[in-house]
DRENTORKOL-3810 file (N, C-alpha, C; in nm, 4 decimals):
REM DRENTORKOL-3810
@n.u->23.7476; n.v->1.8884; n.w->-4.0624; ca.u->23.8189; ca.v->1.8350; ca.w->-3.9473; c.u->23.7356; c.v->1.7228; c.w->-3.8869
@n.u->23.8034; n.v->1.6212; n.w->-3.8409; ca.u->23.7395; ca.v->1.5090; ca.w->-3.7739; c.u->23.8004; c.v->1.4970; c.w->-3.6353
@n.u->23.7156; n.v->1.4892; n.w->-3.5338; ca.u->23.7608; ca.v->1.4697; ca.w->-3.3967; c.u->23.6965; c.v->1.3417; c.w->-3.3455
@n.u->23.7793; n.v->1.2493; n.w->-3.2950; ca.u->23.7288; ca.v->1.1211; ca.w->-3.2447; c.u->23.7785; c.v->1.1018; c.w->-3.1021
@n.u->23.6968; n.v->1.0388; n.w->-3.0202; ca.u->23.7346; ca.v->1.0044; ca.w->-2.8829; c.u->23.7372; c.v->0.8530; c.w->-2.8684
@n.u->23.8356; n.v->0.8018; n.w->-2.7981; ca.u->23.8478; ca.v->0.6581; ca.w->-2.7761; c.u->23.7171; c.v->0.6027; c.w->-2.7194
@n.u->23.6602; n.v->0.6727; n.w->-2.6219; ca.u->23.5392; ca.v->0.6264; ca.w->-2.5543; c.u->23.4197; c.v->0.6125; c.w->-2.6482
@n.u->23.4208; n.v->0.6854; n.w->-2.7591; ca.u->23.3083; ca.v->0.6829; ca.w->-2.8531; c.u->23.3244; c.v->0.5770; c.w->-2.9623
@n.u->23.4367; n.v->0.5063; n.w->-2.9647; ca.u->23.4646; ca.v->0.4087; ca.w->-3.0691; c.u->23.4412; c.v->0.2671; c.w->-3.0170
@n.u->23.4047; n.v->0.1789; n.w->-3.1079; ca.u->23.3755; ca.v->0.0400; ca.w->-3.0730; c.u->23.5030; c.v->-0.0445; c.w->-3.0775
@n.u->23.5429; n.v->-0.1052; n.w->-2.9636; ca.u->23.6602; ca.v->-0.1931; ca.w->-2.9672; c.u->23.6294; c.v->-0.3248; c.w->-3.0381
@n.u->23.7327; n.v->-0.3857; n.w->-3.0948; ca.u->23.7179; ca.v->-0.5156; ca.w->-3.1603; c.u->23.8447; c.v->-0.5979; c.w->-3.1382
@n.u->23.8338; n.v->-0.7283; n.w->-3.1556; ca.u->23.9490; ca.v->-0.8181; ca.w->-3.1436; c.u->24.0213; c.v->-0.8166; c.w->-3.2779
@n.u->24.1471; n.v->-0.7775; n.w->-3.2761; ca.u->24.2273; ca.v->-0.7678; ca.w->-3.3985; c.u->24.2812; c.v->-0.9045; c.w->-3.4379
@n.u->24.3256; n.v->-0.9155; n.w->-3.5603; ca.u->24.3809; ca.v->-1.0396; ca.w->-3.6132; c.u->24.5039; c.v->-1.0853; c.w->-3.5346
@n.u->24.5757; n.v->-0.9925; n.w->-3.4706; ca.u->24.6943; ca.v->-1.0300; ca.w->-3.3927; c.u->24.6608; c.v->-1.0692; c.w->-3.2484
@n.u->24.5314; n.v->-1.0644; n.w->-3.2122; ca.u->24.4883; ca.v->-1.1049; ca.w->-3.0791; c.u->24.4696; c.v->-0.9915; c.w->-2.9799
@n.u->24.5120; n.v->-0.8717; n.w->-3.0138; ca.u->24.4937; ca.v->-0.7575; ca.w->-2.9240; c.u->24.3513; c.v->-0.7035; c.w->-2.9374
@n.u->24.3122; n.v->-0.6210; n.w->-2.8418; ca.u->24.1857; ca.v->-0.5475; ca.w->-2.8512; c.u->24.2196; c.v->-0.4100; c.w->-2.9052
@n.u->24.1444; n.v->-0.3635; n.w->-3.0040; ca.u->24.1796; ca.v->-0.2401; ca.w->-3.0752; c.u->24.0588; c.v->-0.1483; c.w->-3.0893
@n.u->24.0880; n.v->-0.0191; n.w->-3.0833; ca.u->23.9929; ca.v->0.0853; ca.w->-3.1206; c.u->24.0615; c.v->0.1684; c.w->-3.2282
@n.u->24.0056; n.v->0.1689; n.w->-3.3497; ca.u->24.0618; ca.v->0.2539; ca.w->-3.4554; c.u->23.9911; c.v->0.3874; c.w->-3.4527
@n.u->24.0688; n.v->0.4928; n.w->-3.4331; ca.u->24.0115; ca.v->0.6271; ca.w->-3.4312; c.u->24.0098; c.v->0.6879; c.w->-3.5709
@n.u->24.1215; n.v->0.6737; n.w->-3.6406; ca.u->24.1347; ca.v->0.7323; ca.w->-3.7739; c.u->24.1928; c.v->0.6267; c.w->-3.8661
@n.u->24.1309; n.v->0.6074; n.w->-3.9797; ca.u->24.1800; ca.v->0.5091; ca.w->-4.0748; c.u->24.0781; c.v->0.4838; c.w->-4.1843
@n.u->24.1097; n.v->0.3887; n.w->-4.2664; ca.u->24.0250; ca.v->0.3561; ca.w->-4.3810; c.u->23.8846; c.v->0.3142; c.w->-4.3373
@n.u->23.8764; n.v->0.2271; n.w->-4.2381; ca.u->23.7460; ca.v->0.1753; ca.w->-4.1947; c.u->23.6613; c.v->0.2782; c.w->-4.1210
@n.u->23.7243; n.v->0.3707; n.w->-4.0494; ca.u->23.6488; ca.v->0.4628; ca.w->-3.9640; c.u->23.6276; c.v->0.6020; c.w->-4.0227
@n.u->23.7232; n.v->0.6484; n.w->-4.1019; ca.u->23.7107; ca.v->0.7848; ca.w->-4.1567; c.u->23.7362; c.v->0.7921; c.w->-4.3064
@n.u->23.7675; n.v->0.6775; n.w->-4.3672; ca.u->23.7976; ca.v->0.6762; ca.w->-4.5100; c.u->23.9369; c.v->0.7267; c.w->-4.5427
@n.u->24.0183; n.v->0.7489; n.w->-4.4418; ca.u->24.1533; ca.v->0.8009; ca.w->-4.4600; c.u->24.2461; c.v->0.6897; c.w->-4.5084
@n.u->24.3138; n.v->0.7104; n.w->-4.6199; ca.u->24.4020; ca.v->0.6089; ca.w->-4.6776; c.u->24.5497; c.v->0.6313; c.w->-4.6449
@n.u->24.5883; n.v->0.7540; n.w->-4.6151; ca.u->24.7295; ca.v->0.7878; ca.w->-4.5995; c.u->24.7897; c.v->0.7425; c.w->-4.4670
@n.u->24.7060; n.v->0.7380; n.w->-4.3609; ca.u->24.7565; ca.v->0.7089; ca.w->-4.2268; c.u->24.6426; c.v->0.6546; c.w->-4.1419
@n.u->24.6772; n.v->0.5778; n.w->-4.0397; ca.u->24.5745; ca.v->0.5347; ca.w->-3.9445; c.u->24.6295; c.v->0.5472; c.w->-3.8033
@n.u->24.5367; n.v->0.5636; n.w->-3.7094; ca.u->24.5698; ca.v->0.5751; ca.w->-3.5679; c.u->24.4733; c.v->0.4873; c.w->-3.4906
@n.u->24.5295; n.v->0.3973; n.w->-3.4102; ca.u->24.4481; ca.v->0.3075; ca.w->-3.3295; c.u->24.5122; c.v->0.2924; c.w->-3.1928
@n.u->24.4297; n.v->0.2571; n.w->-3.0936; ca.u->24.4777; ca.v->0.2252; ca.w->-2.9604; c.u->24.4534; c.v->0.0772; c.w->-2.9390
@n.u->24.5601; n.v->0.0039; n.w->-2.9049; ca.u->24.5508; ca.v->-0.1408; ca.w->-2.8847; c.u->24.5845; c.v->-0.1741; c.w->-2.7397
@n.u->24.5236; n.v->-0.2836; n.w->-2.6885; ca.u->24.5504; ca.v->-0.3316; ca.w->-2.5539; c.u->24.5893; c.v->-0.4777; c.w->-2.5583
@n.u->24.6879; n.v->-0.5125; n.w->-2.4761; ca.u->24.7274; ca.v->-0.6519; ca.w->-2.4567; c.u->24.7162; c.v->-0.6781; c.w->-2.3070
@n.u->24.6422; n.v->-0.7815; n.w->-2.2714; ca.u->24.6178; ca.v->-0.8137; ca.w->-2.1307; c.u->24.7444; c.v->-0.8683; c.w->-2.0638
@n.u->24.7549; n.v->-0.8566; n.w->-1.9306; ca.u->24.8712; ca.v->-0.9083; ca.w->-1.8579; c.u->24.8948; c.v->-1.0566; c.w->-1.8878
@n.u->25.0214; n.v->-1.0918; n.w->-1.9100; ca.u->25.0580; ca.v->-1.2298; ca.w->-1.9376; c.u->25.0280; c.v->-1.2766; c.w->-2.0787
@n.u->24.9743; n.v->-1.1915; n.w->-2.1626; ca.u->24.9388; ca.v->-1.2274; ca.w->-2.3007; c.u->25.0360; c.v->-1.1623; c.w->-2.3982
@n.u->25.0297; n.v->-1.2062; n.w->-2.5240; ca.u->25.1139; ca.v->-1.1520; ca.w->-2.6313; c.u->25.0322; c.v->-1.1465; c.w->-2.7588
@n.u->25.0705; n.v->-1.0586; n.w->-2.8478; ca.u->25.0078; ca.v->-1.0590; ca.w->-2.9802; c.u->25.0669; c.v->-1.1740; c.w->-3.0613
@n.u->25.0006; n.v->-1.2103; n.w->-3.1673; ca.u->25.0453; ca.v->-1.3161; ca.w->-3.2571; c.u->25.1484; c.v->-1.2564; c.w->-3.3532
@n.u->25.2607; n.v->-1.3237; n.w->-3.3756; ca.u->25.3586; ca.v->-1.2710; ca.w->-3.4720; c.u->25.2925; c.v->-1.2460; c.w->-3.6083
@n.u->25.3234; n.v->-1.1293; n.w->-3.6650; ca.u->25.2626; ca.v->-1.0883; ca.w->-3.7908; c.u->25.3509; c.v->-0.9852; c.w->-3.8595
@n.u->25.3161; n.v->-0.9540; n.w->-3.9838; ca.u->25.3874; ca.v->-0.8488; ca.w->-4.0570; c.u->25.2873; c.v->-0.7748; c.w->-4.1443
@n.u->25.3270; n.v->-0.6543; n.w->-4.1864; ca.u->25.2431; ca.v->-0.5684; ca.w->-4.2695; c.u->25.3207; c.v->-0.5258; c.w->-4.3932
@n.u->25.2502; n.v->-0.4826; n.w->-4.4932; ca.u->25.3105; ca.v->-0.4249; ca.w->-4.6136; c.u->25.3240; c.v->-0.2738; c.w->-4.6005
@n.u->25.3102; n.v->-0.2211; n.w->-4.4812; ca.u->25.3183; ca.v->-0.0775; ca.w->-4.4555; c.u->25.4029; c.v->-0.0545; c.w->-4.3311
@n.u->25.4440; n.v->0.0699; n.w->-4.3097; ca.u->25.5204; ca.v->0.1080; ca.w->-4.1917; c.u->25.4255; c.v->0.1245; c.w->-4.0736
@n.u->25.4710; n.v->0.0784; n.w->-3.9567; ca.u->25.3913; ca.v->0.0947; ca.w->-3.8353; c.u->25.4803; c.v->0.1512; c.w->-3.7253
@n.u->25.4226; n.v->0.2356; n.w->-3.6424; ca.u->25.4903; ca.v->0.2872; ca.w->-3.5237; c.u->25.4051; c.v->0.2509; c.w->-3.4034
@n.u->25.4685; n.v->0.1954; n.w->-3.3010; ca.u->25.4038; ca.v->0.1740; ca.w->-3.1716; c.u->25.4526; c.v->0.2840; c.w->-3.0786
@n.u->25.3612; n.v->0.3412; n.w->-3.0024; ca.u->25.3963; ca.v->0.4311; ca.w->-2.8928; c.u->25.3339; c.v->0.3707; c.w->-2.7679
@n.u->25.4174; n.v->0.3291; n.w->-2.6742; ca.u->25.3672; ca.v->0.2646; ca.w->-2.5531; c.u->25.3050; c.v->0.3727; c.w->-2.4640
@n.u->25.1740; n.v->0.3590; n.w->-2.4401; ca.u->25.1001; ca.v->0.4572; ca.w->-2.3606; c.u->25.0925; c.v->0.4182; c.w->-2.2138
@n.u->25.0936; n.v->0.2870; n.w->-2.1878; ca.u->25.0797; ca.v->0.2396; ca.w->-2.0498; c.u->25.1312; c.v->0.0966; c.w->-2.0406
@n.u->25.1981; n.v->0.0640; n.w->-1.9307; ca.u->25.2432; ca.v->-0.0728; ca.w->-1.9076; c.u->25.3860; c.v->-0.0964; c.w->-1.9535
@n.u->25.4218; n.v->-0.2250; n.w->-1.9524; ca.u->25.5565; ca.v->-0.2644; ca.w->-1.9941; c.u->25.5480; c.v->-0.3956; c.w->-2.0704
@n.u->25.6390; n.v->-0.4102; n.w->-2.1664; ca.u->25.6332; ca.v->-0.5296; ca.w->-2.2489; c.u->25.7687; c.v->-0.5673; c.w->-2.3047
@n.u->25.7649; n.v->-0.6749; n.w->-2.3812; ca.u->25.8839; ca.v->-0.7203; ca.w->-2.4532; c.u->25.8488; c.v->-0.7175; c.w->-2.6012
@n.u->25.9156; n.v->-0.6293; n.w->-2.6750; ca.u->25.8905; ca.v->-0.6117; ca.w->-2.8179; c.u->25.9817; c.v->-0.7047; c.w->-2.8960
@n.u->25.9229; n.v->-0.7803; n.w->-2.9875; ca.u->25.9973; ca.v->-0.8707; ca.w->-3.0755; c.u->25.9892; c.v->-0.8149; c.w->-3.2174
@n.u->26.1026; n.v->-0.7953; n.w->-3.2795; ca.u->26.1098; ca.v->-0.7501; ca.w->-3.4185; c.u->26.2150; c.v->-0.8374; c.w->-3.4865
@n.u->26.1676; n.v->-0.9351; n.w->-3.5662; ca.u->26.2587; ca.v->-1.0340; ca.w->-3.6212; c.u->26.3211; c.v->-1.1127; c.w->-3.5067
@n.u->26.4536; n.v->-1.1252; n.w->-3.5061; ca.u->26.5235; ca.v->-1.1982; ca.w->-3.4007; c.u->26.5589; c.v->-1.1094; c.w->-3.2814
@n.u->26.5331; n.v->-0.9791; n.w->-3.2917; ca.u->26.5688; ca.v->-0.8855; ca.w->-3.1849; c.u->26.4550; c.v->-0.8693; c.w->-3.0848
@n.u->26.4912; n.v->-0.8397; n.w->-2.9583; ca.u->26.3939; ca.v->-0.8172; ca.w->-2.8512; c.u->26.4385; c.v->-0.6991; c.w->-2.7673
@n.u->26.3410; n.v->-0.6185; n.w->-2.7216; ca.u->26.3695; ca.v->-0.5072; ca.w->-2.6319; c.u->26.2597; c.v->-0.4977; c.w->-2.5286
@n.u->26.2992; n.v->-0.4648; n.w->-2.4062; ca.u->26.1993; ca.v->-0.4295; ca.w->-2.3059; c.u->26.1532; c.v->-0.2877; c.w->-2.3368
@n.u->26.0218; n.v->-0.2675; n.w->-2.3305; ca.u->25.9647; ca.v->-0.1359; ca.w->-2.3610; c.u->25.8661; c.v->-0.0979; c.w->-2.2514
@n.u->25.8473; n.v->0.0323; n.w->-2.2340; ca.u->25.7541; ca.v->0.0816; ca.w->-2.1337; c.u->25.7005; c.v->0.2181; c.w->-2.1768
@n.u->25.6146; n.v->0.2727; n.w->-2.0951; ca.u->25.5463; ca.v->0.3988; ca.w->-2.1256; c.u->25.6430; c.v->0.5042; c.w->-2.1799
@n.u->25.6049; n.v->0.5622; n.w->-2.2937; ca.u->25.6862; ca.v->0.6664; ca.w->-2.3561; c.u->25.7783; c.v->0.6170; c.w->-2.4659
@n.u->25.7967; n.v->0.4852; n.w->-2.4772; ca.u->25.8838; ca.v->0.4315; ca.w->-2.5820; c.u->25.8106; c.v->0.4282; c.w->-2.7161
@n.u->25.8812; n.v->0.4648; n.w->-2.8221; ca.u->25.8296; ca.v->0.4574; ca.w->-2.9588; c.u->25.9120; c.v->0.3540; c.w->-3.0350
@n.u->25.8418; n.v->0.2696; n.w->-3.1118; ca.u->25.9066; ca.v->0.1615; ca.w->-3.1857; c.u->25.8708; c.v->0.1748; c.w->-3.3334
@n.u->25.9710; n.v->0.1825; n.w->-3.4190; ca.u->25.9500; ca.v->0.1867; ca.w->-3.5636; c.u->25.9545; c.v->0.0440; c.w->-3.6174
@n.u->25.8476; n.v->0.0043; n.w->-3.6846; ca.u->25.8378; ca.v->-0.1302; ca.w->-3.7419; c.u->25.8333; c.v->-0.1150; c.w->-3.8941
@n.u->25.9447; n.v->-0.1457; n.w->-3.9608; ca.u->25.9477; ca.v->-0.1305; ca.w->-4.1072; c.u->25.8538; c.v->-0.2309; c.w->-4.1754
@n.u->25.8129; n.v->-0.2009; n.w->-4.2985; ca.u->25.7281; ca.v->-0.2940; ca.w->-4.3733; c.u->25.7923; c.v->-0.4323; c.w->-4.3839
@n.u->25.7082; n.v->-0.5352; n.w->-4.3812; ca.u->25.7465; ca.v->-0.6750; ca.w->-4.4029; c.u->25.8376; c.v->-0.7334; c.w->-4.2944
@n.u->25.8415; n.v->-0.6713; n.w->-4.1762; ca.u->25.9187; ca.v->-0.7236; ca.w->-4.0636; c.u->25.8235; c.v->-0.7927; c.w->-3.9659
@n.u->25.8521; n.v->-0.9183; n.w->-3.9365; ca.u->25.7689; ca.v->-0.9933; ca.w->-3.8426; c.u->25.7880; c.v->-0.9345; c.w->-3.7027
@n.u->25.6752; n.v->-0.9116; n.w->-3.6342; ca.u->25.6817; ca.v->-0.8528; ca.w->-3.5012; c.u->25.5659; c.v->-0.9001; c.w->-3.4137
@n.u->25.5864; n.v->-0.8890; n.w->-3.2839; ca.u->25.4805; ca.v->-0.9069; ca.w->-3.1856; c.u->25.5284; c.v->-0.8491; c.w->-3.0537
@n.u->25.4353; n.v->-0.8345; n.w->-2.9596; ca.u->25.4706; ca.v->-0.7762; ca.w->-2.8304; c.u->25.4053; c.v->-0.8572; c.w->-2.7190
@n.u->25.4810; n.v->-0.8757; n.w->-2.6104; ca.u->25.4322; ca.v->-0.9463; ca.w->-2.4919; c.u->25.4086; c.v->-0.8455; c.w->-2.3803
@n.u->25.3025; n.v->-0.8655; n.w->-2.3049; ca.u->25.2790; ca.v->-0.7834; ca.w->-2.1863; c.u->25.3506; c.v->-0.8491; c.w->-2.0683
@n.u->25.4506; n.v->-0.7797; n.w->-2.0132; ca.u->25.5286; ca.v->-0.8318; ca.w->-1.9013; c.u->25.4767; c.v->-0.7845; c.w->-1.7658
@n.u->25.3816; n.v->-0.6928; n.w->-1.7674; ca.u->25.3368; ca.v->-0.6310; ca.w->-1.6433; c.u->25.2113; c.v->-0.6939; c.w->-1.5853
@n.u->25.1636; n.v->-0.6324; n.w->-1.4780; ca.u->25.0438; ca.v->-0.6797; ca.w->-1.4089; c.u->24.9205; c.v->-0.5987; c.w->-1.4475
@n.u->24.9390; n.v->-0.5006; n.w->-1.5335; ca.u->24.8246; ca.v->-0.4231; ca.w->-1.5841; c.u->24.8257; c.v->-0.4269; c.w->-1.7359
@n.u->24.7192; n.v->-0.3810; n.w->-1.7931; ca.u->24.7058; ca.v->-0.3844; ca.w->-1.9379; c.u->24.8156; c.v->-0.3020; c.w->-2.0047
@n.u->24.8678; n.v->-0.3530; n.w->-2.1170; ca.u->24.9671; ca.v->-0.2832; ca.w->-2.1992; c.u->24.8894; c.v->-0.2083; c.w->-2.3068
@n.u->24.8981; n.v->-0.0763; n.w->-2.3059; ca.u->24.8261; ca.v->0.0076; ca.w->-2.4022; c.u->24.9256; c.v->0.0650; c.w->-2.5025
@n.u->24.8925; n.v->0.0520; n.w->-2.6314; ca.u->24.9843; ca.v->0.0902; ca.w->-2.7384; c.u->24.9100; c.v->0.1734; c.w->-2.8429
@n.u->24.9581; n.v->0.2934; n.w->-2.8696; ca.u->24.9097; ca.v->0.3695; ca.w->-2.9847; c.u->24.9786; c.v->0.3121; c.w->-3.1081
@n.u->24.9019; n.v->0.2825; n.w->-3.2113; ca.u->24.9537; ca.v->0.2237; ca.w->-3.3355; c.u->24.9263; c.v->0.3212; c.w->-3.4500
@n.u->25.0323; n.v->0.3621; n.w->-3.5163; ca.u->25.0221; ca.v->0.4540; ca.w->-3.6288; c.u->25.0743; c.v->0.3803; c.w->-3.7520
@n.u->24.9942; n.v->0.3743; n.w->-3.8568; ca.u->25.0330; ca.v->0.3042; ca.w->-3.9797; c.u->25.0266; c.v->0.3997; c.w->-4.0976
@n.u->25.1267; n.v->0.3874; n.w->-4.1860; ca.u->25.1254; ca.v->0.4650; ca.w->-4.3083; c.u->25.1760; c.v->0.3792; c.w->-4.4239
@n.u->25.0989; n.v->0.3670; n.w->-4.5318; ca.u->24.9608; ca.v->0.4124; ca.w->-4.5432; c.u->24.8723; c.v->0.3428; c.w->-4.4392
@n.u->24.7457; n.v->0.3787; n.w->-4.4363; ca.u->24.6535; ca.v->0.3310; ca.w->-4.3344; c.u->24.6490; c.v->0.1785; c.w->-4.3268
@n.u->24.6250; n.v->0.1276; n.w->-4.2057; ca.u->24.6123; ca.v->-0.0153; ca.w->-4.1820; c.u->24.5033; c.v->-0.0769; c.w->-4.2705
@n.u->24.5344; n.v->-0.1931; n.w->-4.3250; ca.u->24.4330; ca.v->-0.2775; ca.w->-4.3899; c.u->24.4640; c.v->-0.4224; c.w->-4.3561
@n.u->24.3606; n.v->-0.4996; n.w->-4.3346; ca.u->24.3766; ca.v->-0.6414; ca.w->-4.3048; c.u->24.4372; c.v->-0.7148; c.w->-4.4245
@n.u->24.4064; n.v->-0.6696; n.w->-4.5445; ca.u->24.4570; ca.v->-0.7338; ca.w->-4.6656; c.u->24.6087; c.v->-0.7241; c.w->-4.6791
@n.u->24.6685; n.v->-0.6243; n.w->-4.6155; ca.u->24.8133; ca.v->-0.6072; ca.w->-4.6229; c.u->24.8823; c.v->-0.6503; c.w->-4.4938
@n.u->24.8138; n.v->-0.7402; n.w->-4.4193; ca.u->24.8660; ca.v->-0.7945; ca.w->-4.2937; c.u->24.8693; c.v->-0.9463; c.w->-4.3057
@n.u->24.9821; n.v->-1.0070; n.w->-4.2631; ca.u->24.9981; ca.v->-1.1520; ca.w->-4.2701; c.u->25.0330; c.v->-1.2050; c.w->-4.1322
@n.u->24.9567; n.v->-1.3043; n.w->-4.0864; ca.u->24.9868; ca.v->-1.3729; ca.w->-3.9616; c.u->25.0949; c.v->-1.4762; c.w->-3.9897
@n.u->25.1942; n.v->-1.4845; n.w->-3.9018; ca.u->25.3033; ca.v->-1.5805; ca.w->-3.9176; c.u->25.2765; c.v->-1.7018; c.w->-3.8295
@n.u->25.3152; n.v->-1.8169; n.w->-3.8762; ca.u->25.2944; ca.v->-1.9408; ca.w->-3.8007; c.u->25.4066; c.v->-1.9663; c.w->-3.7053
END
């Protein structure tokens, strides 16, 4: 069994521009099947549009935002879960005055090699 705490993990700037702490995944635990990370987007900021070769789920933990998935947009807030299918361009904007916190679950586990930034 592996137990990880957010406070014990080192945050880093992700390729999409968010700040991320990976708790479980290939880089932190060697887990290939799934990954779990907590990401933050500062007020008035947005992630860079991108896509993955894997399925991703966002669970909004705190704040409010505007989720973009292809041409569709939805307002999202604490408690909302968003399914992002493989190869779908997506990004999220922070619409609030506090940090937007998002749990990110990827299957198989997140890898930078299977992530593409869109122009």
